[in-house]
C-alpha positions in Angstrom: -2.2 31.7 25.5 0.9 29.6 26.1 0.5 29.4 29.9 0.8 25.7 31.0 1.2 24.6 27.4 3.8 22.1 26.2 6.4 24.3 24.5 9.9 23.9 23.1 12.6 26.4 22.3 13.0 27.1 18.6 14.8 29.2 16.1 13.8 30.2 12.6 16.6 29.8 10.1 16.7 31.2 6.6 18.8 29.7 3.8 22.5 29.0 4.5 22.1 29.5 8.3 22.9 27.0 11.0 23.0 27.2 14.8 24.1 25.3 17.8 22.3 24.8 21.1 24.7 25.7 23.9 25.6 22.8 26.2 23.9 20.2 24.2 26.1 20.2 21.2 23.1 19.7 18.9 23.2 21.1 15.4 19.9 22.3 14.0 19.5 20.7 10.6 19.2 23.1 7.6 15.8 23.3 6.1 15.5 21.6 2.7 14.1 24.0 0.1 12.2 22.2 -2.6 12.4 23.6 -6.0 11.1 22.2 -9.3 8.2 20.5 -7.5 5.4 19.2 -9.7 1.9 17.9 -9.0 1.1 14.1 -9.1 -1.6 13.7 -11.7 -2.6 10.4 -10.1 -3.3 12.0 -6.7 -5.0 15.2 -7.9 -8.8 15.3 -7.7 -11.0 17.9 -9.3 -8.1 20.0 -10.8 -6.6 20.2 -14.2 -2.8 20.2 -14.6 -0.7 21.8 -17.3 2.9 22.6 -18.3 4.4 19.3 -17.1 2.0 19.0 -14.1 3.3 22.3 -12.6 0.2 24.4 -12.9 -3.1 23.5 -11.2 -6.5 25.0 -11.8 -9.9 23.9 -10.9 -11.9 23.0 -7.8 -10.3 20.3 -5.7 -7.1 18.9 -4.2 -3.7 19.1 -5.9 -1.0 16.9 -4.4 2.7 17.2 -5.0 4.7 14.3 -6.4 7.3 14.4 -3.7 7.0 12.5 -0.4 9.0 12.9 2.7 9.0 11.6 6.2 12.0 13.3 8.0 13.7 16.7 8.2 12.5 20.2 7.6 11.0 21.1 4.3 10.1 24.4 2.6 8.1 25.0 -0.6 6.6 28.0 -2.2 3.2 28.3 -4.0 2.3 31.2 -6.3 -1.3 32.0 -7.1 -1.3 33.9 -10.4 -5.1 34.0 -10.1 -7.0 33.7 -6.8 -10.3 34.5 -5.2 -8.6 34.3 -1.8 -10.4 31.0 -0.9 -7.7 28.3 -0.9 -6.4 25.6 1.4 -2.7 24.9 1.9 -1.2 22.0 3.8 0.0 18.5 3.7 -1.5 15.1 3.2 -0.5 11.5 3.8 -0.2 8.9 1.0 -3.8 7.7 1.6 -5.0 11.2 0.9 -5.9 12.2 4.5 -5.5 15.9 4.5 -3.4 17.0 7.5 -4.3 20.6 7.7 -5.6 23.4 5.5 -5.5 27.2 5.9 -8.2 29.4 4.4 -7.3 33.1 4.0 -10.4 35.2 4.5 -10.4 39.0 5.0 -8.4 38.9 8.2 -8.2 35.3 9.4 -7.0 31.8 8.6 -9.4 28.9 9.5 -7.3 25.8 10.3 -9.0 22.4 10.3 -7.9 18.8 10.4 -9.9 16.2 8.5 -9.5 12.6 7.7 -10.4 11.2 4.3 -12.8 13.9 3.1 -12.5 17.2 1.4 -11.3 20.0 3.7 -13.9 22.2 2.1 -16.9 19.9 2.9 -15.6 19.1 6.4 -14.1 22.4 7.4 -16.1 22.5 10.6 -14.2 19.5 12.0 -11.7 20.3 14.7 -11.6 23.8 13.5 -9.5 26.4 15.2 -9.4 30.1 14.5 -6.1 31.9 14.0 -5.5 35.5 13.4 -3.1 36.1 10.5 -0.2 38.5 11.0 -0.9 40.2 7.6 -4.0 41.9 6.3 -6.2 39.6 4.2 -6.2 42.1 1.3 -2.5 41.3 0.8 -3.3 37.8 -0.4 -4.3 38.5 -4.0 -3.4 37.7 -7.6 0.3 36.8 -7.8 0.8 36.2 -4.1 3.3 33.6 -3.0 2.9 31.5 0.2 5.9 30.1 1.9 5.0 26.8 3.4 7.2 24.7 5.7 6.8 21.4 7.5 9.0 19.8 10.1 8.5 16.0 9.9 10.2 15.5 13.2 7.9 17.8 15.2 4.8 17.9 13.0 5.0 21.7 12.8 3.4 23.3 9.7 4.0 27.0 9.1 2.7 29.3 6.4 3.8 32.8 5.6 2.9 35.3 2.9 6.0 36.3 1.0 6.9 39.9 1.6 4.8 40.2 4.8 5.7 39.8 8.4 4.6 36.9 10.5 3.8 33.3 10.2 0.8 31.1 11.0 1.9 27.8 12.6 0.2 24.6 13.8 1.7 21.4 15.3 0.0 18.2 14.1 1.3 15.5 16.5 -0.4 12.7 14.5 1.7 13.5 11.4 5.1 13.3 13.2 7.4 11.0 11.1 4.6 10.1 8.7 5.1 10.1 4.9 3.5 13.3 3.7 3.2 15.4 0.6 2.5 19.1 0.0 -1.0 19.8 -1.2 -3.2 22.7 -2.0 -7.0 22.9 -2.1 -8.4 25.2 -4.9 -11.8 26.7 -5.2 -13.2 27.9 -8.5 -11.3 30.8 -10.0 -7.9 29.8 -8.5 -4.7 28.8 -10.2 -1.4 27.9 -8.5 2.1 26.4 -9.2 5.2 25.7 -7.2 7.8 28.4 -7.4 11.1 27.1 -8.9 
């Protein structure tokens, strides 16, 4: 599926790792791991926040208070209660949702929308991606590791404790000011892992 596609070499670095590309002298910047993130009450729609805006529950979009436009960023979302129908991604300051991932039994549906709820417009520019872990593993208490590279527009999502990552490059969001966000359906609760 990568034949004749635009590709770039890459390396995945865990915390406290760095590497150098031979010959070019470039140092790959360390990923910034965000801890202590809270939600922005003014940018959350259809959800209730509690415990200092750290916990979100309801049916709608919950947007993080932090904004970034450069570098590589990682955050973790725990779902103490989930019905396995959630969206995870990033959005711009004007609330355009960049991408969302919906875990079903065996697949993630990824879709990019502009200015409307991901849930109501999920058919727009939808792609279908197999997830590298079984859907049954996303359950109560699950943690999703989400990363975004502002310089390349690459969004990646992995289920903590499982192998594999789902990734998508969003060219339109390169170097844009973005915030982490999550879309919750009824029966879901989430918070950022400190």
